[in-house]
C-alpha positions in Angstrom: -26.0 -15.0 -21.4 -28.0 -13.1 -23.9 -26.1 -12.3 -27.1 -27.0 -9.7 -29.7 -26.3 -10.1 -33.4 -24.0 -7.5 -34.9 -22.8 -7.3 -38.4 -19.3 -6.0 -38.9 -17.3 -5.5 -42.1 -13.7 -6.6 -41.9 -10.9 -6.0 -44.4 -9.6 -9.3 -46.0 -6.3 -9.2 -43.9 -8.3 -8.7 -40.7 -10.6 -11.6 -41.5 -7.7 -13.8 -42.4 -5.8 -13.0 -39.2 -8.9 -13.6 -37.0 -9.7 -16.8 -38.8 -6.2 -18.1 -38.2 -6.4 -17.2 -34.5 -9.8 -19.0 -34.3 -8.4 -22.1 -36.0 -5.4 -22.2 -33.7 -7.6 -21.8 -30.6 -10.2 -24.1 -31.9 -12.8 -21.4 -31.3 -15.3 -19.8 -33.6 -14.5 -16.5 -35.3 -17.4 -15.0 -33.3 -15.9 -16.2 -30.0 -12.5 -14.7 -30.9 -14.0 -11.3 -31.8 -16.0 -11.3 -28.5 -12.8 -12.0 -26.5 -11.0 -9.2 -28.4 -13.9 -6.8 -27.7 -14.0 -7.8 -24.0 -10.2 -7.3 -23.6 -10.5 -3.9 -25.3 -13.3 -2.8 -22.9 -11.3 -4.0 -19.9 -8.2 -2.1 -21.0 -10.2 1.0 -21.7 -11.7 0.9 -18.2 -8.3 0.4 -16.7 -6.9 3.3 -18.7 -9.8 5.5 -17.4 -9.2 4.4 -13.8 -5.5 5.1 -14.1 -6.2 8.6 -15.6 -8.5 9.3 -12.7 -5.9 8.1 -10.2 -3.3 10.3 -11.7 -5.6 13.3 -11.6 -6.3 12.6 -7.9 -2.6 12.4 -7.1 -2.0 15.7 -9.0 -4.8 17.4 -7.1 -3.3 16.2 -3.8 0.1 17.5 -4.8 -1.5 20.9 -5.7 -3.3 20.9 -2.4 -0.1 20.2 -0.5 1.7 23.0 -2.3 -1.2 25.4 -1.4 -1.0 24.4 2.2 2.8 24.8 2.3 2.5 28.3 0.7 -0.2 29.4 3.2 1.0 27.8 6.4 4.6 26.9 5.7 4.0 23.3 6.7 5.8 20.3 5.4 3.5 17.4 6.0 6.2 14.8 6.0 7.8 16.5 9.0 4.5 16.7 10.8 3.8 13.0 10.2 7.3 12.0 11.4 6.9 14.2 14.5 3.6 12.7 15.3 5.0 9.2 14.9 8.0 10.1 17.1 5.7 11.6 19.8 3.5 8.5 19.7 6.5 6.2 20.0 7.8 8.1 23.1 4.3 8.0 24.6 4.0 4.2 24.1 7.6 3.7 25.4 6.8 5.7 28.5 3.7 3.5 29.1 5.7 0.4 28.4 3.5 -0.5 25.4 6.2 0.0 22.6 6.9 -3.3 20.8 10.6 -4.0 20.3 
């Protein structure tokens, strides 16, 4: 894997803490910093994905409210009715599993 040299300036307490972690893990300071950066990037990506999922759910909820206002439909009832109708249909054909 190609690596790029980067120079960073740390405060003395930061350097000391990272050095202690590196010593405890028997890793280089560079390795510890790369792991920390990688973990940060993964967390940031997860946060963005969760934010997008929340926005999607909110958009769906708004769409549901709009549909209910325009048509007076409650989607849960429609789904339950469709399931019930399907169960009756399968039962009549003898295909319903017990």
